C-alpha positions in Angstrom: 144.6 116.5 80.5 146.4 113.2 80.0 145.4 111.1 77.0 144.5 107.4 77.4 144.5 106.4 73.7 146.1 107.8 70.5 144.7 107.1 67.1 142.7 108.8 64.3 139.2 109.3 63.2 138.4 107.7 59.8 135.9 110.0 58.0 135.7 108.4 54.6 139.0 109.0 53.0 139.8 111.8 55.6 141.9 110.8 58.5 141.9 113.1 61.6 144.7 112.4 64.2 143.2 112.6 67.7 143.9 111.8 71.3 141.3 110.3 73.6 140.8 112.1 76.9 138.5 111.2 79.8 135.5 113.6 79.9 134.5 112.7 83.4 136.1 112.3 86.8 135.1 110.6 90.0 134.9 112.6 93.3 133.8 109.6 95.4 135.7 109.0 98.6 137.6 105.7 98.6 138.6 103.8 101.7 141.5 101.4 102.4 141.1 98.1 104.1 142.8 97.9 107.5 143.3 95.5 110.4 140.8 96.6 113.0 143.0 95.6 115.9 146.1 97.7 115.1 145.1 99.7 112.0 147.6 98.0 109.7 146.9 98.1 106.0 145.5 95.0 104.3 147.4 94.3 101.0 146.9 91.8 98.3 149.9 90.2 96.8 150.1 88.5 93.4 151.2 85.0 94.1 151.8 82.1 91.6 149.8 79.2 92.9 152.3 76.7 91.4 155.5 78.1 92.8 153.7 79.7 95.8 155.8 82.9 95.6 155.0 86.5 94.8 155.6 87.6 91.2 156.3 91.0 89.7 154.2 92.8 87.0 156.8 92.0 84.4 156.2 88.3 84.9 152.4 88.5 84.5 150.7 87.9 81.1 147.3 87.1 79.7 145.5 83.7 79.5 142.1 82.6 78.4 140.4 80.0 80.6 138.6 77.3 78.6 135.4 75.6 79.7 137.3 72.6 81.1 139.6 74.9 83.2 142.5 74.8 80.7 144.4 78.1 80.5 145.4 79.2 76.9 148.2 81.8 77.0 147.6 84.9 74.8 150.5 87.3 74.1 150.4 90.9 73.0 152.0 89.8 69.8 149.0 87.6 69.1 146.6 90.5 69.6 148.7 92.9 67.5 148.2 90.7 64.4 144.4 90.9 64.6 142.8 92.0 61.3 141.0 94.9 63.0 140.9 98.3 61.3 139.6 99.8 64.5 142.7 98.8 66.5 144.0 102.4 66.2 141.2 104.1 64.4 137.8 105.4 65.3 135.9 104.3 62.2 132.7 106.3 61.5 130.1 104.0 60.0 126.9 106.1 59.9 125.2 109.4 60.8 121.9 109.2 62.5 119.6 111.6 64.5 120.4 111.7 68.2 116.9 110.5 69.0 117.8 107.1 67.5 120.2 106.4 70.4 118.7 104.7 73.4 120.1 106.3 76.6 120.4 102.8 78.1 123.3 102.2 75.7 125.3 105.2 77.0 128.6 104.3 78.7 131.8 106.2 79.4 132.3 109.7 77.8 135.5 111.0 76.2 136.8 114.2 74.5 138.5 113.8 71.2 141.5 116.2 71.2 143.0 117.2 67.9 146.4 115.7 67.4 148.5 118.7 66.4 148.2 121.5 63.8 147.6 119.2 60.8 144.4 117.9 62.4 142.9 121.3 63.0 141.2 121.7 59.5 139.6 118.2 59.2 138.6 118.3 62.9 136.8 121.6 62.4 135.2 120.3 59.2 133.7 117.3 61.0 132.5 119.4 63.9 130.7 121.9 61.7 129.2 119.1 59.6 127.7 117.5 62.7 126.3 120.9 63.8 124.6 121.7 60.5 123.1 118.2 60.0 121.8 118.0 63.6 123.0 114.4 63.6 125.5 112.2 65.5 128.2 109.9 64.1 128.2 106.2 65.0 131.7 104.8 65.1 133.5 101.6 66.0 136.8 101.6 67.9 139.0 99.2 69.9 140.0 100.0 73.5 141.3 97.9 76.4 141.3 94.6 74.6 137.8 94.8 72.9 136.0 96.5 70.0 133.5 99.0 71.1 130.7 101.1 69.7 130.7 104.9 70.0 128.7 108.0 69.3 130.3 111.3 68.3 128.6 114.6 69.0 129.5 118.2 69.4 130.0 119.7 72.9 130.8 123.4 72.7 133.8 123.7 70.3 134.9 120.1 70.9 133.9 116.7 69.6 132.9 114.2 72.4 132.5 110.5 72.1 130.2 108.4 74.2 130.9 104.7 74.5 127.8 102.7 73.6 126.9 99.2 74.6 126.2 96.8 71.8 122.4 96.3 71.3 122.6 92.7 72.6 124.1 93.9 75.8 121.0 95.9 76.8 118.5 93.7 78.6 114.8 93.8 77.8 112.5 95.1 80.7 110.7 91.8 81.1 109.0 91.3 84.5 109.7 94.8 85.6 106.3 96.5 85.0 103.4 95.7 87.4 101.5 92.5 86.5 98.2 93.8 87.8 95.9 96.0 85.7 95.8 99.5 87.2 93.5 102.3 86.0 94.8 105.9 86.4 92.0 108.5 86.5 92.3 111.9 84.9 92.1 113.5 88.4 95.2 111.7 89.5 97.0 112.7 86.3 96.0 116.3 86.8 97.5 116.2 90.3 100.7 114.6 89.0 101.0 117.3 86.3 100.4 120.0 89.0 103.2 118.4 91.1 105.6 118.4 88.1 104.8 122.0 87.3 105.3 123.0 91.0 108.7 121.3 91.2 109.5 123.1 87.9 113.0 123.3 86.3 116.3 123.0 88.0 119.9 124.1 87.2 122.0 121.0 87.2 124.9 123.0 88.4 123.1 123.6 91.7 122.9 119.9 92.5 125.7 118.3 94.5 126.6 115.1 96.3 125.3 115.6 99.8 126.4 112.1 100.9 130.0 112.8 99.9 130.0 116.1 101.8 128.6 114.3 104.9 131.4 111.6 104.6 134.0 114.4 104.3 132.7 116.0 107.5 133.0 112.7 109.3 136.6 112.2 108.2 137.5 115.8 109.1 135.9 115.4 112.6 137.8 112.1 113.2 141.1 113.6 112.0 140.6 116.5 114.5 139.8 114.0 117.3 136.2 115.2 117.6 133.0 113.1 117.7 131.1 113.3 114.4 127.7 114.8 114.7 124.7 112.5 114.4 122.9 112.7 111.1 119.2 113.5 111.3 116.9 110.5 111.0 115.2 110.2 107.6 111.4 110.4 107.7 109.7 107.1 107.4 107.9 106.7 104.1 105.4 104.1 105.2 102.7 102.6 103.0 100.8 104.9 100.8 97.1 104.3 101.6 95.7 107.2 99.5 97.4 108.2 96.3 95.3 111.3 95.8 96.1 112.6 99.3 99.8 111.9 98.8 99.8 113.8 95.6 98.0 116.7 97.2 100.4 116.8 100.1 103.4 116.7 97.7 102.0 119.7 95.8 101.5 121.7 99.0 104.9 120.8 100.3 106.6 121.7 97.0 104.8 125.1 96.9 105.7 125.8 100.6 109.3 125.0 99.8 109.3 127.6 97.1 107.6 130.2 99.2 104.2 129.9 97.4 100.8 129.7 99.1 99.4 126.2 99.0 96.1 125.9 97.3 92.9 124.6 98.9 92.7 120.9 99.6 90.6 118.7 97.3 87.2 117.6 98.4 87.1 114.5 100.6 84.4 113.0 98.4 86.8 113.0 95.5 89.3 111.1 97.7 86.7 108.6 98.7 85.7 108.2 95.1 89.4 107.6 94.1 89.7 105.0 96.9 86.6 103.1 95.8 87.5 103.2 92.1 91.2 102.2 92.4 90.4 99.0 94.3 92.9 96.5 95.8 95.0 96.3 92.6 96.6 99.7 93.3 98.0 98.4 96.6 95.8 100.7 98.8 93.2 100.0 101.4 89.8 100.1 99.9 87.3 102.4 101.7 83.6 101.8 101.2 80.8 104.0 102.5 77.7 102.5 104.0 74.5 103.3 102.1 72.4 106.0 103.7 68.9 105.1 105.0 66.1 106.8 103.1 63.4 108.5 105.2 59.8 108.0 104.4 59.2 111.7 104.7 62.0 112.8 102.4 60.8 113.8 99.0 62.4 111.9 96.1 65.3 113.8 94.4 64.8 114.8 90.8 68.3 115.1 89.3 67.7 113.6 85.9 65.2 112.4 83.4 65.4 108.8 84.5 64.8 109.6 88.1 61.8 111.9 87.3 60.3 109.1 85.2 60.7 106.6 88.0 59.1 109.1 90.4 56.2 109.6 88.0 55.8 105.9 87.9 55.7 105.8 91.6 53.2 108.7 91.7 51.0 106.9 89.1 51.2 103.7 91.1 50.1 105.5 94.2 46.5 106.2 93.0 46.3 102.6 91.9 47.2 101.5 95.3 44.6 103.9 96.8 41.9 102.7 94.4 42.7 99.1 95.3 42.6 100.1 99.0 39.2 101.9 98.3 37.9 98.7 96.6 39.1 96.6 99.5 37.5 99.0 102.0 34.2 99.0 100.0 34.2 95.2 99.8 35.0 95.0 103.5 32.1 97.4 104.3 29.8 95.4 102.0 30.8 92.2 103.7 30.3 93.7 107.1 26.9 95.0 106.0 25.9 91.7 104.6 27.0 90.0 107.8 25.0 92.5 109.8 21.9 91.9 107.6 22.1 88.2 107.9 22.7 88.5 111.6 19.7 90.7 111.9 17.5 88.3 109.9 18.6 85.4 111.9 17.9 87.3 115.1 14.4 88.2 113.7 13.7 84.6 112.8 14.8 83.5 116.3 12.5 86.1 117.9 9.5 85.1 115.7 10.1 81.5 116.6 10.2 82.3 120.3 6.9 84.2 119.9 5.3 81.4 118.0 6.4 78.9 120.6 5.1 81.1 123.4 1.8 81.5 121.6 1.5 77.8 121.0 2.2 76.9 124.5 -0.9 78.6 126.1 -3.1 77.2 123.3 -1.8 73.8 124.2 -2.6 74.4 127.8 -6.1 75.7 127.0 -7.0 72.7 125.0 -6.8 70.1 127.8 -9.0 72.3 129.9 -11.6 72.4 127.3 -11.5 68.7 127.0 -11.8 68.2 130.8 -14.9 70.5 130.8 -16.5 68.5 128.0 -15.9 65.3 129.9 -17.6 66.7 133.0 -20.6 67.8 131.0 -20.8 64.4 129.5 -20.8 62.8 132.8 
């Protein structure tokens, strides 16, 4: 492997000559820009804007552009005189547990190769010290025109160094998390755990770049004068209306992909309960059930102490209502009887009055006759 930087590791008063080697390589497919009409290559040329001519690499230097647009030339000699101990040295500044390093700070990775036989003993000493302490080394080094932060750790029998971003280069996750308040139920967490357990572990060596393989097939087909096959259309994800149902389907699909038998589906009432509790804040359609009508013949359910008490109250209230109804019925009967009595009395009075009138009328008729007879006798 070709080294990209030569220097030494500064471990206190111990200096370890090393070579910096890239630990990773890119397998991505790169394309060239071409002229679509004739397939000619598109090339960029380095042209001096003042002389309007192409210049060679030997004529190109560095310059810093000021805020007002002024260019300040900076030469390699100016940079070589910088008072930087890390210009050619990886200076270890501390040893910390690996958990202290935020993965967001991870950058490029390198292998530190021992620089010759004299570096073998101190190199092995540092490697074994890192193994026994279960810690990583934090170091500073200068590469490609800037000072950088690094983390040294043991990989197999070698020492690797990860470039780290400076803490002020990592942005805070402001405005990333959802603003709305969402409540996650235990049932949903249980389904998520079940999905995680079903997916299980994976060997990272089994993972590969499917997109790169598909691009290679297209290139090979075009080179052979064939028509590239059409890629299968990706299934549409759509909007998730029921989180519980989506989790259950995911668990079943994961089990089927592993050759396992899918478990029974969850109760639909649980899904409806999840829909009603999650509300519009979860981004799903809210489903509400209409209340069932209670029949007058159905007996009241006794599922708890409170409901039994309320039922007892209703039962106690029932005799009161019947007593009141009895009182009302008795009062109604009494009123009816009173009305009947008064009506009978009035009828009796009317009948007696008629009889009296009828009796009085003949008497009145008989009286004039007696008077007429008396008059005749007198005459």
